[in-house]
Structure formats: structure tokens, C-alpha cells
C-alpha positions in Angstrom: -82.8 1.5 64.8 -79.7 3.7 65.3 -81.5 5.8 67.9 -82.4 2.6 69.8 -78.8 1.5 69.8 -77.6 4.9 71.0 -80.2 4.9 73.8 -79.0 1.5 74.9 -75.4 2.5 74.8 -76.2 5.7 76.7 -78.1 3.7 79.4 -75.3 1.2 79.6 -72.7 3.9 80.2 -75.0 5.6 82.7 -75.3 2.3 84.7 -71.5 1.9 84.7 -71.0 5.4 85.9 -73.6 4.9 88.6 -72.0 1.7 90.0 -68.5 3.4 90.0 -69.9 6.4 91.8 -71.5 4.1 94.3 -68.4 2.0 95.0 -66.3 5.2 95.3 -68.5 6.3 98.2 -66.8 4.1 100.8 -67.9 4.8 104.4 -65.6 7.1 106.4 -67.5 7.5 109.7 -68.9 5.2 112.3 -72.5 6.2 111.4 -71.9 4.8 107.8 -70.7 1.5 109.1 -73.7 1.3 111.4 -75.9 1.9 108.3 -74.2 -1.0 106.5 -74.8 -3.4 109.5 -78.5 -2.3 109.6 -78.9 -3.1 105.9 -77.2 -6.5 106.3 -79.7 -7.3 109.0 -82.7 -6.0 107.0 -81.8 -7.5 103.7 -79.8 -10.6 104.6 -81.1 -11.8 108.0 -84.7 -11.3 107.0 -84.2 -13.6 103.9 -82.7 -16.5 105.9 -86.0 -18.3 106.4 -87.0 -18.5 102.8 -83.5 -19.6 101.7 -83.4 -22.2 104.5 -86.8 -23.7 103.6 -86.0 -23.7 99.9 -82.7 -25.4 100.5 -84.4 -28.1 102.6 -87.0 -29.0 99.9 -84.6 -28.8 97.0 -82.1 -31.0 98.8 -84.8 -33.6 99.4 -86.1 -33.4 95.8 -82.6 -33.8 94.3 -81.9 -36.7 96.6 -85.0 -38.6 95.6 -84.5 -38.0 91.9 -80.9 -38.9 92.1 -81.6 -42.0 94.1 -84.2 -43.3 91.6 -81.7 -42.7 88.7 -78.7 -44.2 90.4 -80.6 -47.2 91.7 -81.1 -48.5 88.1 -77.3 -48.8 87.8 -76.6 -50.2 91.3 -74.9 -46.9 92.4 -77.4 -45.7 94.9 -74.6 -45.3 97.5 -73.3 -42.3 95.5 -76.5 -40.2 96.0 -74.8 -38.1 98.7 -72.0 -37.0 96.5 -74.3 -36.4 93.6 -76.5 -34.1 95.7 -73.7 -32.2 97.2 -72.0 -31.7 93.8 -75.1 -30.3 92.2 -76.0 -28.1 95.2 -72.5 -26.7 95.7 -71.8 -25.8 92.1 -75.1 -24.9 90.5 -78.4 -25.1 92.5 -77.1 -23.3 95.6 -75.8 -20.1 94.1 -78.4 -19.9 91.3 -81.5 -20.6 93.4 -80.2 -18.3 96.2 -79.6 -15.5 93.7 -83.1 -15.9 92.2 -84.8 -15.9 95.5 -82.8 -12.9 96.7 -83.5 -11.0 93.5 -87.2 -11.7 93.9 -87.4 -10.5 97.5 -84.6 -7.9 97.9 -84.2 -6.7 94.3 -87.8 -5.6 94.2 -87.6 -4.1 97.7 -84.5 -2.0 96.8 -85.8 -0.8 93.5 -89.1 0.3 95.0 -87.4 1.9 98.1 -84.9 3.9 96.0 -87.5 4.8 93.4 -89.9 6.1 96.1 -87.1 8.2 97.5 -86.5 9.6 94.0 -90.2 10.4 93.5 -90.3 12.2 96.9 -87.2 14.1 96.0 -85.3 12.9 99.0 -82.0 12.7 97.1 -82.5 16.4 96.1 -82.9 17.3 99.8 -79.8 15.4 100.7 -77.8 17.2 98.0 -79.1 20.5 99.2 -77.8 19.7 102.7 -74.4 18.7 101.2 -74.9 15.1 102.2 -73.4 12.4 100.0 -76.4 10.3 99.1 -74.3 7.6 97.6 -72.4 7.1 100.9 -75.4 7.4 103.1 -78.0 5.5 101.1 -76.6 3.6 98.1 -73.3 2.1 99.3 -74.7 0.5 102.5 -77.4 -1.3 100.5 -74.9 -2.4 97.7 -72.4 -3.7 100.2 -75.1 -5.5 102.3 -76.3 -7.4 99.2 -72.7 -8.2 98.2 -72.1 -9.8 101.6 -75.6 -11.4 102.2 -75.8 -13.4 99.0 -72.7 -15.6 99.6 -73.7 -16.1 103.2 -77.2 -17.1 102.3 -75.7 -19.5 99.6 -73.7 -21.2 102.3 -76.9 -21.5 104.4 -78.8 -22.9 101.4 -76.1 -25.5 100.8 -76.0 -26.6 104.5 -79.7 -27.0 104.7 -79.9 -28.9 101.4 -77.1 -31.3 102.4 -78.6 -31.9 105.8 -82.1 -32.6 104.4 -80.5 -34.9 101.9 -78.8 -36.8 104.8 -82.1 -37.1 106.7 -83.9 -38.5 103.6 -81.1 -40.9 102.8 -80.8 -42.3 106.3 -84.4 -42.3 107.3 -86.3 -43.2 104.1 -83.8 -44.6 101.5 -81.8 -47.0 103.7 -78.4 -45.4 103.0 -76.1 -45.6 106.1 -74.4 -42.6 107.6 -70.9 -43.7 106.7 -71.8 -44.4 103.1 -73.5 -41.0 102.7 -70.6 -39.0 104.2 -68.0 -41.0 102.4 -69.7 -40.3 99.1 -70.0 -36.7 99.8 -66.4 -36.3 100.9 -65.2 -38.3 97.8 -67.3 -36.5 95.2 -67.0 -32.9 96.3 -63.8 -30.8 97.0 -63.7 -27.6 98.9 -61.8 -25.3 96.6 -63.1 -26.9 93.4 -66.8 -27.1 94.2 -67.7 -25.1 97.4 -65.6 -22.1 96.5 -66.9 -22.3 92.9 -70.4 -21.7 94.2 -69.4 -19.0 96.7 -67.6 -17.1 93.9 -70.7 -17.3 91.7 -73.0 -16.1 94.5 -70.6 -13.1 95.2 -70.9 -12.1 91.5 -74.7 -12.6 91.6 -74.9 -10.4 94.6 -73.1 -7.6 92.8 -75.4 -8.0 89.8 -78.6 -7.9 92.0 -77.4 -4.8 93.9 -76.3 -3.0 90.7 -79.5 -3.6 88.7 -81.9 -3.0 91.6 -80.3 0.3 92.8 -79.9 1.5 89.2 -83.5 0.8 88.3 -84.7 2.6 91.4 -82.4 5.6 91.0 -83.4 6.2 87.4 -87.0 5.4 87.5 -89.7 7.5 86.0 -91.1 9.7 88.7 -94.6 8.3 88.5 -96.5 5.4 90.1 -96.4 3.5 86.8 -92.7 4.2 86.4 -92.0 2.8 89.9 -94.0 -0.3 89.1 -92.0 -0.8 85.9 -88.7 -0.2 87.7 -89.6 -2.8 90.3 -90.5 -5.4 87.7 -87.4 -4.6 85.6 -85.2 -5.0 88.6 -86.4 -8.6 89.3 -86.6 -9.7 85.7 -83.3 -8.2 84.5 -81.3 -9.4 87.5 -82.8 -13.0 87.2 -81.9 -13.2 83.5 -78.4 -11.8 84.2 -77.9 -14.4 86.9 -78.8 -17.2 84.5 -76.6 -15.8 81.7 -73.6 -15.2 84.0 -74.0 -18.7 85.4 -73.7 -20.2 82.0 -70.6 -18.0 81.1 -68.9 -18.8 84.5 -69.5 -22.5 84.1 -68.2 -22.6 80.5 -65.1 -20.6 81.5 -64.4 -22.8 84.5 -64.8 -25.9 82.4 -62.3 -24.7 79.9 -59.7 -24.0 82.6 -60.1 -27.4 84.3 
């Protein structure tokens, strides 16, 4: 029992030291900035389609469910505001984080883990090249930037799909929809709440995925375990942090 606790504490301290070392490796040359931009394109831009499609379908589902519930109370005109509120504060950042963790978290863990197995980090160290600055920081920063941007894309696609469903299938007029949305959602209280969450989720995804890949067992089975652990752990952390963040924000309002 005590050995398990010591091992957990040791691994936790190792992960904190790892992320501090990664953040300390801020780029100093133009080549490093170019690497960051390449990673933003590879990780963020390549994830746009799945986030956009997911936002469209979730926006339509939330709209239909909300309309059916509100119609019983004669408040169907509020469906736009209800959809925007739930998307901005909860569904947008959480679903974006989970999708990104599934696609990019596994990719990063397997990529870094494979580099460890092939001893590429040892080669970089022998050449006096800072591997954290060249490899780890660009990926960490790219995830940190991409998740909030993809969250905004998710929210826009969800709201626009909700608008199309309301005006074309549910008989809600344009003015009623946008008036409800404007009245029920505030920029700093709702939109920035979700953007802040997604920024934290991005940091968690990058931290977990890079750490799992960096400290994987140098076998094929170890690489598979690291990839799985990166997705499962980051997804659970996202859900736990979402609850904590929501509870804290509720206590301060």
C-alpha cells in the first residue's frame, strides 16, 4: 500500500517537473517559431472538420430536444437562448476537448513514445540540441492554442445549425431566435467561460499526452498502453476539471 502511494507521488512529481521543463523551453530562434506554426497546422487545422461536423449535429440535437421540452410550457421561443447557453458554457468546451483528446492526444503519445523507443531524444542530447525546445514545446503550445480556437468553431457551427433547424423546421422566426440568443447569453459570462475552460483542457491534454509518450515503456506493448492512457486519462481529467470549474464559478456568481 505504502509503496503504491510512493510510486504515485513519485510519478506525480515527475510529471510536474516534466511540464515545468517543457514550459521553460521557450523558443528563441525563428526555426522554433516555424515548428510551432507547423504543429498548429498539423494538430489544430487537421481537426477542424471533425469538430465542425460534431458541432452541427450536437447543435441540431440540443435544439430539437430543447424545443420539445419548452413547447409543453409555451416557451418554444426561448429555444435559441437555451441552445446557445448550453453550448457556450458546457457542451462546446467539453465535447471539443474530448474529441481533441481522442484524435490528437493519442497521436502525440504515440509519436513521442516512438521517438523514445528509437532513442531519438538520446541522439538530440548527444548533439547538444534541446529536445524540449525543438520537439515538446511546439506541440504543447500548439495544443494550448488549438483547443480554444476549435471550441469557438464548435460553438459557431452549433449555433448556426440550431438557427437553420429553428427557422426551417420548427417555425421559429429569425428575430425571435436571435433575440432569445442575445438575451439569454452574455459574452463575458458565458462565451469567455467556455473559452477559459477549453484553454485549461488544452493544457491538460498536452501535458498528459506528452508525458505518457515521454515516459512510456520502450516496447510495443508499452507504447500501446501509453497511447490508451493518454486518451483515457485526459478525458477523465477534462470531465473532473469541468465539474470543479463549474462549481467554483457558481460559488462566485
